[in-house]
N, C-alpha and C positions, 0 to 999 in steps of 0.2 A: 504493500500500500504506500509506504513512504517513497519508494522509488517512483511509483506512478505520479505521486503528488509533485515531485520535483523534476520529472521528465518533461522537457519543453515540447517534445512532439506529442506526448499524451495531452498536455495542456492545450496545445494548438488544436488537436483533434476535437476536444470538447468545445473549444471556441468556434470551430467550424460547424459543429453540430448545432450550436445555438444561433450563430449569425449567418450561416450559409455562405454565399459567395462574397459577402462583405468581410469575411475573415480571409486574409491573404497571406502569401508567404512572407511579406514584410512583418506581419504580426509574429510569425515564427522567428524571424531574425531578431525581433525585439525581445522575445522571451529568452533567447540565448545571449543577446548582447548586454541587456541591462544589468544582470548580475555581475558582469565584468566591467561595469562602468563605461560601456561603449554605446554609441548610437547604432541602429541597425546597419547603415551603410558602411560603418567602420569595421565590421567583421571582415576578415580576409575573403577575397573573392572566391577562392576554392571552397572555403567553408560554407559560404552562402549557397554556392552551386550544389554542394552535397546536401545541404538542408532542404533546398527546394526540390531536388530530385526525390528525397525521401518521402515527400508527401504528394507527389504528382499523381500517384494512383488514387488519391482522394479528390484532388482538384479535377483531374481528368481521368475518370474510370477507364481502366484498361491501358493506361499510358505505358508506352515502350519507346525507347530510343533505338534507332538503327545504328549498329556498330559501324565504325568507319565514316561517320557523317559529321565529325567534329569540325567546326571552324569558329574562330573567335574574332568577330568584327565589332569595333566600338560603335555604339549607337549614336547617330547624329539626327537632329531634327532641323530641317531647313524650311525656308519659305516655299509656299506653293509654286509649282513649276507647270506652266501651260503645256509642256511637252509630255506630261504624265499620261493623259488620255491617249496620245498617239503611241506611247510605249505599250500601254495596255493593248491597244488594237493589234500591234505587231505580235505580241505574245499570244493573244487570243487566236490569231490566225494560225500560229504554229501549233497550238494545242488542238484546235479544230482539225487540222490536217492529221495530227497524230492519233487522236482519239475517235474521230468520225462520230458515229451514232452513239458511242459510249457516253459522250458528254451531252447530257440533256439540257444543260444550261451553263454558260460561261459568263461570269459577271465581274466587273471591276468593283472591288469593295475596299474597305479600309480608308485611311485618311487621304491617300492620293486620289481617291475617287470623289472627293468633296472639294469643289472649286473654292479657293481662298484659304484652305486649311493647311497649316504647316504640318510637315510629316517627315518621317524617315524617307529618304529618296529610294524607296523600294516599293514597287507596284504589287499590291495584293490582288490575286485573282482567285475567285471562288468557282470551282467546277463541281456541278451537281451530277451525280451518277445514279443509276438505279439502285445499287447496293454497294456501299463502301467495303463491305466484307469480301467482295469478289475482286480482289486486288489484281488478278490476272487481266482484267479488262482495261486497266489504266496504268498500273505501276510500270511495267516494262516500257510502254510507249512514252510515258513522261520522262523516264530516265534516259532511254536510248535515243529517242527522237527529239525531245524538247530540251534535254540537258539539265533537268532539275532532279535532285536526289531526294528520295524519301528519308526525311529526318526523324519523324516520329509518327506514331499512330495512337489513337485512343478510340473509345467507343463512339465518338461523335464525328471525328474527321481524321484525315491524313494530311500531314504537312510536308511540303517539298521546298527545297531551296537549291540554288545552283551549287554544283560540285565545287569542292575546294580548288582554288586556282582560277575560277571563273568569276566574273564581275557579279556581285550580289545585288542585282537590280530588280529582282522579282521574287515573290513568294507565291506558291500555289497551294491552295487549301481545297481538298476534295471532301465533299460531304454527300449524304444521301438526299436525293431530290424529295422535297416536301418535309424535310426534317426541321426541328426547332433551330438547329445550327444555321441552316440556310436562311430561314426566315429572320432570325435576329440580326444577322449581318446586313441583310437587304433593308430591313426596317431602320436600323441605325443609320445607314448611309442615306436613305431617302428622307428621313426626318432632318438630318443635318443639312442636306441640300436645300431644304425649304425653310430653315430657321437659322439665319445668320447669327443671331445672338448666342445660340447654343454652340455654333462653330467657334466663336471667340472664347467661350467658357472652356470648351474642350482643348483649344489651342493653349490656353493658360495652363491647364493640367499637364499637357504634354511637355511644355517648357519646364515646369517645375520638376517633372519626373526625370527628364534627361539630365538636369543639372546634378541630380543625386545618384542616378542609376545608369550612367553611360556605359558601365562595364558589366551590367547585369540585366539580361533580357527579362528574366522573371520579375526582378524588382521593378524595372521600367514598366512592364505591363500591369503589374498589380498596383503600382502607385496611381494609376489612372482608374482603377476599378470603381471607386466610390462615385466619380463623376459619370463614368459609363453607365453604371447601374441606375443612377438618378435620371440620366437622359433617356435610357430605355424605358423607364417607368412612365415618363410623360409622353414618350413616343407611342406607347401602347394606347394611351388615351386618345392621342391624335389619330392613330390608325383606326380606332373605332369610330371616331367622329367623322373622319374623312372617307371611310369605307376602303382604306388602303388594303391592298393585297400584294403579295410578293410578285 
């Protein structure tokens, strides 16, 4: 019992059970850092990485990392670039050629899909397929023909990025057509596109996050969670009022 009471992962798990998605890996970092007189971002990077991976099976059920897919690129957030939609179009065409009918939908998502929003200069592309569990229908084609490597899988999606040694200018996220994952990312994008005040709010959160977590992708992502969940909450109301559909 005493070990459980002092175990930061056990404490974080209880926090996650009570707060849901609003309990992030930064909370876990804090539980480890504070007894040592440190702030969460002051923990050594490798220690933070190990802590984050230790709970990813809770954050992302079924989470696995592909061996040999490591690369460490510092996080940058830059001003919106008018060339991003054109870059998406080029990658979309490559993915369409590679996957053919396996891709039921190919969408530009993430911050680079929202005009005026600052972002990492990496285009996020969401590919919807019939069943993400059937990896034979898309993994070989994406890796061999498009040039993006499967980095991780979980029960909701598959995540691809360029192989080590290639420019990291795109991320590809494969999900099941009609899934909550697909819907949430399209809703978030469409709501931001029509609400400039929320774009400014999200941009502020991104700027704050990168100043603290430029060396930590998990930390950078979770530092924005509170704002993202708040925006998704009001976006759901907007979707109902407007009759929005993916």
